[in-house]
N, C-alpha and C positions, 0 to 999 in steps of 0.2 A: 851921356858919354859912352861910346862904343868900347866894350871891354877888350876886344881884340886889338883895337887901335891903341888903347891905353897901355896894354902889355908891350906893344911895339915901341911906343914912346919911352917907356921906362928903361928900355935897353940902351938908350942914347943919353948918357950922363952929361955930355958936354953941352947939349942943348944949343948948338950954334947953327949958323947957316950951312956949315959944312956937312951937317947931318941931314939936310933936307932931302937930297936926292936918294940916299939909302933908305930914309924913312918912307918916301913916296913909293919906292920900289917894293919895299916890304909890305906896305899897306895894300898896294895893288895885288901883290902875290896872294895875300890873305883874303882880301875882299873881292878880288876879280876886276876891280876898277877903282877909280878915285871919285868918290861921291862928294857932293858939296859939303855934307856934314863932316866927312873925313878931313877935307881941306880946312874947315873952320876949327876943328879940334887940333889939328897939327899947328895951325896958326897961333892958337891960344898957348899951346905948349912951348912953341919956339919963340913966342912974342914977335910974330911976323904978321903983317896984313895978308889976308887971303888973296888979295890981288897980286902980291909978290909971289906967293906960292903957285897961284894959277899961271902966272907969267913964266915961271920956271918949268912947270909941268907941261905947258903947251909948247915950249921950245923943243922938247924932246918927243919924238914920235912914238916912243915906247909906252907912253902913258895914255890910258883910256879914261874917259869921263862917263861912259855908259857901260853897263854889263854886256858881256858877249852874249850872242844869241846861242840857241841850241845848236845851230849850224853856223859856225864861224868860218867865213870865206876869206881867204887871202888871195889877192890877185897880184901876180908877179909883174913888176914894171921894169925889170932889167932890160938891157939892150936887146937881147935876142927875142924876148917876149914882146917888147915894144915894136920891133921891126915886123914881127909876125901878127900884130894887131891887138895887143893887150889893152890899148886905150879904148878901142871900140868895144871890146869884151867887157871892160869895166863899166863903160857907159850903159851897155845893155843890161848888165846885172843890176846896176844902181837904179835904172829906170824901172825895171821889172819889180824891184823890191821897194821902190820909192825911198831910197836911201842915198846918202853920200858916204864916202869912206870915213870910217871911224864911228859910224852910227849903227844902231840896232833897231829892228822893227819893234813897233809898240807891243806886239805879242811876245817879244823876245825869242822869236823863232829863228831869225836870221840877223847876222851882223857881218859887216864887210870892212876890210882894211886892205891897204896896198903895202907891198914890201919891195925893197930895192932889188932883191934877187932871191929866188928860192933855191938856186943852185942846180936847176934841172934844165939848163939851156937847150940841150938836145931834144927836149920834149916840148919846146915852146909852141904857142903860149900855154902857160901852166897856171892852174889855180890849185889851191889846197883847201880842202873842206875838213875841218876837225882833224888835221894832221894827215889826211889822205890826199895824195897828189892825183890830179886829173890832167892828162897830157893832151896836147894839140887841141885845145878848147876853142871852138868857134863860138860866135854869139848864139847861133842856132843850138849848138850842143849845150851851152850854158843854160839857155831857156828850158831845154829838155830836162836837164839835171834839176833845175829849180822846180819845175812842174812835178817831177817824180818825188822830190822831197816834200812838197806841199801835199801831194796825194797820199804819201805815206803817213803824214801827220793827220790828215783828214780821216784815214782809215783807223789809225790808232785812237782817235777821238770817239769814233763810233763803237769801238770795242768795249 
């Protein structure tokens, strides 16, 4: 039993289905994502099947089932970004990293998600890497950024 999850579960006295989403949010905040073990532990505590918990968690795009990578990339899919090519941008990044949105590379170096809007429409298409916005990103520019990050990590590994 994970002690941080048990501490969270103790906060919820009512132990009802109404507590599920706040519990999932708090566990993800603490753990960084929702692991299979966390879902099992929550299920036991709330007397709910894991399938039900997983169903609720997959309904909301705020929940992650893999830890974020060292470089967490958000690709804006808002209208302005879409019109200016964010779909092709997303495809390029995913192909380069061999990922789909919501996934993390095996080495946990990169993860990628999409967001409905980053609120930087005048800079579209926009991506955000670890909280830093990158404006007017073309597929070519995205590949250059990924190559630079990979090179930086390669150099750090040699030191």
